C-alpha positions as a Markdown table, in Angstrom:
| # | Residue | x | y | z |
|---|---|---|---|---|
| 1 | Unk | 62.5 | 128.9 | 71.7 |
| 2 | Unk | 63.3 | 127.6 | 75.1 |
| 3 | Unk | 66.3 | 125.5 | 75.6 |
| 4 | Unk | 68.8 | 124.6 | 78.2 |
| 5 | Unk | 71.5 | 127.1 | 79.3 |
| 6 | Unk | 74.7 | 126.6 | 77.4 |
| 7 | Unk | 77.5 | 126.5 | 80.0 |
| 8 | Unk | 80.1 | 127.1 | 77.3 |
| 9 | Unk | 78.6 | 130.2 | 75.7 |
| 10 | Unk | 80.7 | 133.4 | 75.8 |
| 11 | Unk | 79.8 | 135.1 | 79.0 |
| 12 | Unk | 77.8 | 138.4 | 79.1 |
| 13 | Unk | 78.7 | 139.6 | 82.5 |
| 14 | Unk | 75.3 | 140.9 | 83.4 |
| 15 | Unk | 73.5 | 139.1 | 86.2 |
| 16 | Unk | 70.4 | 138.4 | 84.2 |
| 17 | Unk | 72.3 | 136.9 | 81.3 |
| 18 | Unk | 74.1 | 134.4 | 83.7 |
| 19 | Unk | 71.0 | 133.5 | 85.7 |
| 20 | Unk | 69.8 | 129.9 | 85.4 |
| 21 | Unk | 66.0 | 129.6 | 85.3 |
| 22 | Unk | 64.5 | 126.5 | 87.0 |
| 23 | Unk | 61.2 | 124.9 | 85.8 |
| 24 | Unk | 58.1 | 124.3 | 87.8 |
| 25 | Unk | 55.7 | 122.1 | 86.0 |
| 26 | Unk | 51.9 | 122.3 | 86.8 |
| 27 | Unk | 50.9 | 119.2 | 84.8 |
| 28 | Unk | 51.3 | 116.5 | 87.4 |
| 29 | Unk | 47.7 | 116.9 | 88.7 |
| 30 | Unk | 45.2 | 117.0 | 85.9 |
| 31 | Unk | 42.5 | 119.6 | 86.0 |
| 32 | Unk | 39.8 | 120.1 | 83.3 |
| 33 | Unk | 40.2 | 122.3 | 80.4 |
| 34 | Unk | 37.0 | 124.1 | 81.5 |
| 35 | Unk | 38.5 | 124.9 | 84.9 |
| 36 | Unk | 39.8 | 128.5 | 84.7 |
| 37 | Unk | 42.4 | 130.1 | 86.8 |
| 38 | Unk | 45.1 | 127.4 | 87.4 |
| 39 | Unk | 48.0 | 129.4 | 85.9 |
| 40 | Unk | 46.8 | 132.6 | 87.6 |
| 41 | Unk | 46.6 | 130.7 | 91.0 |
| 42 | Unk | 50.3 | 129.8 | 90.6 |
| 43 | Unk | 51.5 | 133.2 | 89.2 |
| 44 | Unk | 49.7 | 135.5 | 91.6 |
| 45 | Unk | 51.7 | 134.4 | 94.7 |
| 46 | Unk | 55.0 | 134.6 | 92.7 |
| 47 | Unk | 54.1 | 138.1 | 91.4 |
| 48 | Unk | 53.0 | 139.3 | 94.9 |
| 49 | Unk | 56.4 | 138.0 | 96.3 |
| 50 | Unk | 58.4 | 139.7 | 93.6 |
| 51 | Unk | 59.5 | 136.5 | 91.7 |
| 52 | Unk | 59.9 | 137.0 | 88.0 |
| 53 | Unk | 58.6 | 134.2 | 85.8 |
| 54 | Unk | 58.8 | 132.9 | 82.2 |
| 55 | Unk | 55.8 | 130.8 | 81.2 |
| 56 | Unk | 55.4 | 128.3 | 78.4 |
| 57 | Unk | 52.0 | 126.7 | 78.1 |
| 58 | Unk | 51.0 | 123.5 | 76.3 |
| 59 | Unk | 47.8 | 121.5 | 75.8 |
| 60 | Unk | 48.8 | 119.4 | 78.8 |
| 61 | Unk | 50.3 | 121.7 | 81.3 |
| 62 | Unk | 52.1 | 125.0 | 82.0 |
| 63 | Unk | 55.8 | 125.3 | 82.5 |
| 64 | Unk | 56.7 | 128.2 | 84.9 |
| 65 | Unk | 60.4 | 129.0 | 85.0 |
| 66 | Unk | 61.8 | 131.0 | 87.9 |
| 67 | Unk | 65.4 | 132.3 | 88.5 |
| 68 | Unk | 67.3 | 129.7 | 90.3 |
| 69 | Unk | 68.4 | 132.1 | 92.9 |
| 70 | Unk | 64.7 | 132.7 | 93.8 |
| 71 | Unk | 63.6 | 129.1 | 93.7 |
| 72 | Unk | 63.4 | 128.7 | 97.5 |
| 73 | Unk | 61.3 | 131.8 | 97.8 |
| 74 | Unk | 59.1 | 130.7 | 95.0 |
| 75 | Unk | 58.5 | 127.4 | 96.7 |
| 76 | Unk | 57.7 | 129.1 | 99.9 |
| 77 | Unk | 55.3 | 131.5 | 98.3 |
| 78 | Unk | 53.4 | 128.7 | 96.5 |
| 79 | Unk | 53.2 | 126.6 | 99.7 |
| 80 | Unk | 51.9 | 129.6 | 101.6 |
| 81 | Unk | 49.2 | 130.1 | 98.9 |
| 82 | Unk | 48.0 | 126.5 | 99.4 |
| 83 | Unk | 49.9 | 124.7 | 96.7 |
| 84 | Unk | 51.8 | 121.5 | 97.2 |
| 85 | Unk | 55.2 | 121.6 | 95.6 |
| 86 | Unk | 56.6 | 118.1 | 95.2 |
| 87 | Unk | 60.3 | 117.4 | 94.7 |
| 88 | Unk | 60.9 | 115.8 | 91.4 |
| 89 | Unk | 64.6 | 116.1 | 91.0 |
| 90 | Unk | 67.2 | 118.7 | 91.6 |
| 91 | Unk | 65.8 | 121.1 | 88.9 |
| 92 | Unk | 62.2 | 120.2 | 88.5 |
| 93 | Unk | 59.5 | 120.8 | 91.1 |
| 94 | Unk | 55.8 | 120.4 | 90.6 |
| 95 | Unk | 53.3 | 122.8 | 92.2 |
| 96 | Unk | 49.8 | 121.4 | 92.5 |
| 97 | Unk | 46.7 | 122.8 | 94.3 |
| 98 | Unk | 46.0 | 121.0 | 97.5 |
| 99 | Unk | 42.3 | 121.3 | 98.2 |
């Protein structure tokens, strides 16, 4: 189950327990079901740059969550890999391939 962070939960003092994960949504630009590699194209630059991810996939799109503290780095890595990252609100950005 994926759900929003509860700001009122009792605090576990470890950094990973307190980290807010921010979504990147890859469904804004449709690509055919028979086109392989879209998720890999997004995850490879993040992995290479050392950004941890949590992924949830649906029929329509992939939701990639990155630690909020690494969001700027994630955006830089995706853009450097040729993806366009559109601002869609304070906590939602959409990477798409710009070919």
